[in-house]
N, C-alpha and C positions, 0 to 999 in steps of 0.2 A: 646660344650667343654666337656660336661659330658661323651661323647663317647670316648674321648682320654684316653689312658692308664694313670694310676695314676702317673707314673714317669714323664710324660710330663705335666700333669695338675699342679703338685706341683713344677715344676722346670721351671722358666721363660726362662732361658738360653737354656735348652733343647727344649722347645717349639719354641723359636725363630729359633734355628738351624733347626728344623724339617720343619718349614714354609719356611725357606731359601732353603732347599734342595728340597722341593716340587715345589717351584716356579722355581728354577734352572732347574729341570727336565722338567717342562712344556716349559720353554724357549728353551731348547735344542731340545725337541721333535717337537715344532712348528716352529722353526727358518727356516727350509727349505721352508715353505709355505709363510712366510712373513718376510724375513730377515731384512729389514729396521726397522720394528716395534720391532721385538724381539732383535735386536742388541741394540736398545735404552732401552728396558726393562732390558736387561742384564747390561747395564751401570748403570741404576737406582738401580738395585738390589745390585750391587757392592758398590755403594755409601751408601745405607742403611746399608749394612753389616759393612762397615767401620765405620759409625757413631755409630752403636750399640756397636762395639768393643771398640771404643775410649771412649764412655760413661762408659762402664764397667771398663776400665782401670782407668779412673778418679775416679770412686766410690771406686774401690779397693785401690787406692793410698790414698784417704781421710781416708778410714777405717784404713789402716796401720799407718797413722800419728796419728789418734785419739787414737790408742791403747797405744801409748807412752805418751799421755798427763798425767799430774799429777793427781793423785786421791785425792778427797776431802773426 
């Protein structure tokens, strides 16, 4: 991880998107050689991306609600 650019190391969302893009590229490149396997991998990747985005939205929603909480 030390070899990654500072912008990726310090930003978990950017790192997740870079990993997603690299995996997607591998799936696209390798799909013609083993379509059944890489179609399944594509489906799994889409599910992981969906889960990551939903988690991000939930965390963002909680944060927005907490900003409006009364201050003590």
